[in-house]
C-alpha positions in Angstrom: -12.2 16.9 -18.0 -9.8 17.3 -15.1 -9.8 20.3 -12.8 -6.6 22.3 -12.6 -5.9 23.2 -8.9 -3.3 25.2 -7.1 -2.7 24.4 -3.4 -1.1 27.4 -1.6 0.4 28.1 1.8 0.8 24.4 2.6 3.4 22.5 4.5 4.3 19.8 2.0 5.6 16.3 2.9 8.0 15.5 0.0 9.0 12.1 -1.2 12.4 12.3 0.5 10.6 12.9 3.9 11.5 16.6 4.1 8.8 19.2 4.8 8.7 22.5 2.9 6.4 25.5 3.0 5.0 26.2 -0.4 2.4 25.2 -3.0 1.7 22.7 -5.7 -0.1 22.6 -9.0 -2.4 19.7 -10.0 -3.2 19.3 -13.7 -4.7 16.3 -15.6 -5.0 14.4 -12.4 -1.2 14.5 -11.7 1.1 16.6 -9.6 2.5 19.0 -12.2 4.7 21.3 -10.1 5.9 21.9 -6.5 7.0 25.3 -5.3 8.8 26.4 -2.2 7.2 29.5 -0.7 9.8 31.9 -2.0 9.5 30.5 -5.6 5.7 30.2 -5.9 4.2 31.8 -9.1 2.9 35.3 -8.7 0.2 35.0 -11.4 -2.3 32.2 -11.2 -4.5 31.7 -14.2 -8.1 32.7 -13.6 -9.5 29.2 -14.4 -7.4 27.5 -11.7 -9.1 26.3 -8.6 -7.3 27.5 -5.5 -7.1 25.8 -2.1 -5.6 27.8 0.8 -3.9 25.3 2.9 -2.7 27.6 5.7 -2.0 25.6 8.8 -2.4 22.3 6.9 0.0 19.7 5.8 -0.1 17.9 2.4 0.6 14.2 2.7 0.1 11.4 0.2 -3.3 9.6 0.2 -3.6 6.4 2.1 -3.6 3.0 0.3 -5.7 0.2 1.9 -4.4 -3.1 0.6 -6.9 -5.2 2.5 -10.5 -4.1 2.6 -13.6 -6.3 2.1 -16.3 -3.7 2.4 -17.7 -0.4 3.7 -20.8 1.7 3.6 -23.1 -1.4 3.3 -21.2 -2.9 0.4 -18.8 -5.8 0.0 -16.4 -6.9 -2.8 -18.2 -10.3 -2.8 -21.5 -8.6 -3.7 -20.0 -8.7 -7.2 -21.7 -5.6 -8.5 -20.5 -2.2 -9.9 -22.9 -0.6 -7.4 -21.1 -2.3 -4.4 -17.7 -1.2 -5.6 -19.0 2.4 -6.2 -20.4 2.4 -2.6 -17.0 1.5 -1.2 -15.0 3.8 -3.5 -17.2 6.8 -2.8 -17.0 6.3 1.0 -13.3 5.7 1.4 -12.0 9.3 0.7 -13.7 10.4 4.0 -11.1 8.4 5.8 -8.2 9.5 3.6 -8.1 6.3 1.5 -7.5 7.3 -2.1 -6.8 3.8 -3.5 -7.5 0.3 -2.4 -7.4 -3.4 -3.2 -10.9 -4.9 -3.3 -10.5 -8.0 -1.1 -12.3 -11.3 -1.6 -13.0 -14.0 1.0 -12.9 -17.8 0.9 -16.1 -18.7 -0.9 -17.6 -21.0 -3.5 -15.5 -20.7 -6.7 -18.4 -19.4 -8.7 -18.9 -16.6 -6.2 -15.2 -15.6 -6.3 -15.3 -15.7 -10.1 -18.3 -13.5 -10.2 -16.5 -10.9 -8.0 -13.4 -11.1 -10.1 -15.3 -10.6 -13.4 -17.1 -7.6 -11.9 -13.7 -6.1 -10.9 -12.3 -6.8 -14.4 -14.9 -4.6 -16.0 -15.2 -1.9 -13.3 -14.4 1.7 -14.3 -13.0 4.0 -11.7 -14.8 7.3 -11.2 -13.7 10.9 -10.4 -13.7 11.8 -6.7 -13.9 8.1 -5.7 -11.0 6.2 -4.3 -9.3 4.2 -7.1 -9.8 0.5 -7.1 -6.3 -0.6 -8.1 -6.7 -4.4 -8.0 -7.6 -7.4 -6.0 -6.4 -8.9 -2.8 -7.4 -12.6 -3.0 -7.7 -13.7 0.6 -8.0 -17.4 0.5 -9.2 -19.9 -0.3 -5.6 -21.5 -0.1 -5.4 -21.2 3.7 -5.1 -23.4 6.8 -8.4 -24.6 8.3 -7.1 -24.4 11.9 -6.4 -20.7 11.3 -9.5 -19.9 9.3 -10.8 -17.1 11.4 -13.8 -15.8 9.5 -12.9 -17.7 6.3 -15.6 -20.3 5.7 -14.1 -23.7 6.3 -16.0 -25.7 3.7 -14.6 -23.6 0.8 -10.9 -23.8 1.8 -8.8 -25.7 -0.8 -5.2 -26.7 -1.4 -3.0 -24.3 -3.5 -4.0 -24.8 -7.2 -1.9 -23.2 -9.9 -4.5 -23.8 -12.7 -7.2 -22.2 -10.5 -5.0 -19.1 -9.9 -4.3 -18.8 -13.6 -8.0 -19.0 -14.4 -8.9 -16.4 -11.8 -6.2 -14.1 -12.8 -7.5 -14.2 -16.4 -11.1 -13.6 -15.2 -9.9 -10.6 -13.2 -8.3 -9.0 -16.2 -4.9 -9.5 -14.5 -5.9 -7.4 -11.6 -5.0 -9.8 -8.7 -2.1 -8.1 -7.0 -1.9 -9.8 -3.6 -2.8 -13.4 -2.5 -3.1 -14.5 1.1 -2.2 -18.2 1.4 -0.9 -20.7 4.0 2.7 -21.5 2.8 2.8 -24.8 4.7 0.4 -26.2 2.1 2.9 -25.5 -0.7 5.5 -28.0 0.2 7.8 -27.6 -2.8 7.2 -23.9 -3.3 5.8 -24.3 -6.8 2.7 -22.3 -6.1 4.6 -19.5 -4.5 7.1 -19.5 -7.4 4.3 -19.3 -10.0 2.7 -16.4 -8.1 6.0 -14.5 -8.0 6.5 -15.2 -11.8 3.2 -13.4 -12.4 4.1 -10.4 -10.2 1.9 -11.3 -7.3 2.6 -10.0 -3.8 2.5 -13.3 -1.9 1.3 -12.9 1.7 1.4 -15.6 4.4 -1.8 -15.5 6.3 -4.4 -17.7 7.9 -1.4 -20.0 8.5 -0.2 -22.4 11.1 3.4 -22.2 9.9 6.1 -22.0 12.5 9.2 -19.8 12.2 11.2 -22.3 10.1 8.3 -22.7 7.6 7.9 -18.9 7.3 11.6 -18.5 6.8 11.6 -21.1 4.0 8.5 -19.5 2.4 10.3 -16.1 2.4 13.2 -17.7 0.6 10.7 -19.1 -2.0 9.1 -15.7 -2.5 6.7 -14.7 0.3 7.3 -11.1 1.2 4.4 -10.2 3.4 2.3 -11.4 6.4 -1.5 -10.8 6.4 -2.9 -9.0 9.4 0.0 -9.6 11.7 -0.8 -11.5 15.0 -4.3 -12.5 13.7 -4.9 -16.0 12.3 -1.2 -17.0 12.8 1.1 -18.4 15.4 2.3 -15.9 18.0 5.7 -15.8 19.7 6.5 -18.8 21.9 9.8 -19.5 23.6 10.3 -22.7 21.6 9.0 -21.4 18.3 8.7 -17.7 17.6 6.2 -18.4 14.8 5.0 -16.0 12.1 5.0 -13.0 14.5 8.6 -13.7 15.4 9.4 -13.9 11.7 8.0 -10.4 11.3 10.4 -9.2 14.0 13.5 -11.0 12.7 13.2 -11.2 8.9 14.0 -7.8 7.4 12.7 -8.6 3.9 9.2 -9.3 5.3 6.6 -6.6 5.5 3.5 -7.1 7.7 0.0 -5.8 7.4 -1.4 -4.4 10.7 -5.0 -3.7 11.8 -4.4 -0.8 14.2 -7.9 -0.7 15.8 -6.7 -1.6 19.3 -9.0 -4.7 19.1 -7.3 -7.1 16.7 -4.0 -6.0 18.2 -4.1 -4.3 21.6 -2.3 -1.0 22.0 0.6 -2.5 24.0 1.2 -5.0 21.2 1.0 -2.2 18.6 3.8 -0.5 20.5 5.8 -3.7 20.7 5.4 -4.4 17.0 6.4 -0.8 16.1 9.5 -1.0 18.2 10.6 -4.3 16.7 9.3 -4.2 13.1 9.5 -0.5 12.5 7.8 1.9 10.0 9.8 0.6 7.0 8.0 -2.8 7.1 4.6 -2.1 8.6 1.6 -1.7 6.2 -1.5 -0.3 7.8 -4.8 -1.9 6.6 -8.4 -1.8 7.8 -9.6 -5.3 6.8 -13.0 -3.7 7.2 -16.3 -5.3 6.3 -19.6 -3.8 5.0 -20.7 -2.4 8.3 -18.0 0.3 8.4 -19.7 3.7 8.4 -23.1 2.2 9.4 -24.9 1.8 12.7 -24.5 -1.3 14.9 -26.6 -4.2 13.9 -26.8 -7.5 12.1 -24.6 -7.9 8.9 -22.9 -10.7 7.0 -19.4 -11.6 5.8 -18.9 -14.5 3.4 -22.6 -15.5 3.9 -22.0 -15.7 7.6 -24.1 -13.7 10.2 -22.0 -11.0 11.8 -23.0 -9.0 14.9 -21.6 -5.4 14.9 -21.4 -3.0 17.9 -19.7 0.4 18.1 -16.2 -1.2 18.3 -16.1 -4.6 16.6 -17.7 -7.1 14.2 -17.9 -10.8 15.3 -19.3 -14.1 14.1 -21.9 -15.9 16.2 -19.1 -17.8 18.0 -17.3 -14.5 18.9 -14.6 -14.8 16.2 -13.6 -11.4 14.9 -15.1 -10.9 11.4 -12.9 -8.2 9.9 -13.1 -4.7 11.4 -15.1 -1.5 11.2 -11.9 0.5 11.3 -11.5 3.7 9.3 -8.0 4.2 8.0 -7.5 7.6 9.5 -8.4 6.3 12.9 -5.8 3.6 12.6 -3.2 6.1 11.4 -3.9 8.4 14.4 -3.7 5.5 16.8 -0.2 4.6 15.4 0.7 8.3 15.5 0.0 8.3 19.2 2.5 5.6 20.0 5.9 6.4 21.5 8.5 7.3 18.8 6.1 7.5 15.9 6.5 10.6 13.7 4.6 12.0 10.7 7.3 10.5 8.5 6.6 7.1 10.1 2.8 7.1 9.6 3.2 8.2 5.9 5.5 5.3 5.3 3.1 2.8 7.0 -0.1 4.1 5.3 1.1 5.3 1.9 4.7 4.5 0.9 5.0 0.9 2.0 1.7 -0.3 0.5 2.6 1.4 -2.8 6.0 -0.2 -2.9 4.7 -3.6 -1.8 2.3 -4.0 -4.8 4.5 -2.3 -7.3 2.7 1.1 -7.8 5.2 3.4 -6.2 6.0 4.9 -9.6 2.6 6.6 -9.6 1.3 6.5 -6.0 2.4 6.7 -2.4 4.3 10.0 -2.3 4.0 13.6 -3.3 6.3 14.2 -6.2 6.0 15.7 -9.7 4.5 13.3 -12.2 2.6 11.1 -9.7 -1.1 10.8 -9.3 -2.5 13.7 -7.3 -3.7 11.6 -4.4 -3.3 14.1 -1.7 -4.6 14.7 1.9 -4.6 18.1 3.6 -4.5 17.4 7.4 -4.2 19.4 10.6 -1.5 18.8 13.2 -3.6 15.9 14.7 -3.9 14.2 11.3 -7.6 15.1 11.0 -8.5 15.2 7.3 -9.6 18.5 5.9 -9.3 17.8 2.2 -9.0 14.5 0.3 -8.0 14.8 -3.4 -8.3 11.7 -5.6 -6.4 11.8 -8.9 -6.7 15.6 -8.9 -10.3 15.9 -8.0 -11.5 17.1 -4.6 -13.5 14.3 -2.9 -13.7 15.7 0.6 -13.6 19.4 1.7 -14.5 21.3 4.9 
């Protein structure tokens, strides 16, 4: 049974970017009507739940397209309980849907995770698991970062087809190193299957990235991390993000993976139409500092970062709303810009903008009510209140 809800006295961020004062009805998990203040219904049925959103703004829920874990759980745990732990925690940071992200591992471990995802049932008030981001194992060893070296393999079409079948066709994004797909056949196959192909953990230079984009790559994984930066003789993958306007780029806005000054430089050159905010968080998010693991590798976590024993960053402990507020604090960034980066762009990139990513009649009622500083007061997941004051 879905709860019918009327949100009144809100400032509503509409799909076209305009702000109106008014209210909206939620029924059967969808946005069923939007009213401007002067047009709102006088009589509200008695069985309707009412939220008074005075001094609050309604924006679309955040979509995290790259998250390994949170709340003590990881996608690679390959259990329903682990996915539940993640999905129940994420609404606290405004994330209403996410791609469960794997890591380079032994094939049997990846397959177990994919099979668990295939049978997983989303639950009311939890963030919706909308598919899989397969990060690796088709990456470049010299840019492995926290991806375990011994399980990295060359692009393999048959292996992808097997894994997509095991996942119940839920793989939506694959991070791969395009320089290992010389003839583009792997990228072409992924595109034919509707996969969002993301270049990451790659040593490709600018010319190789440009060629890969022509073949079907449309995204860069965690921009600046595990890729070549800008050099005056080869502007690398980061330079490609600056120059190629068909390329979107994930960004971990924790101030650690990418320092604040670089966040500003990226925003100024890439812009809010092509940035996709992610967390890339691991299981320690939401938990105290201590000893954890990622991909069966020991990870040390303090109050700011997660690192392998050699000091390599091992994902993040970033909460999505913290990343959004950090971007909101940059010069020139408006509410419109952060909504695009955290909601609109990820929905468009993985082909779900018809039902998520904006507030419009008929879409899923994934809605955040925030104050002027983007602090979350309410999170509504598919019409059900997950977080309230």
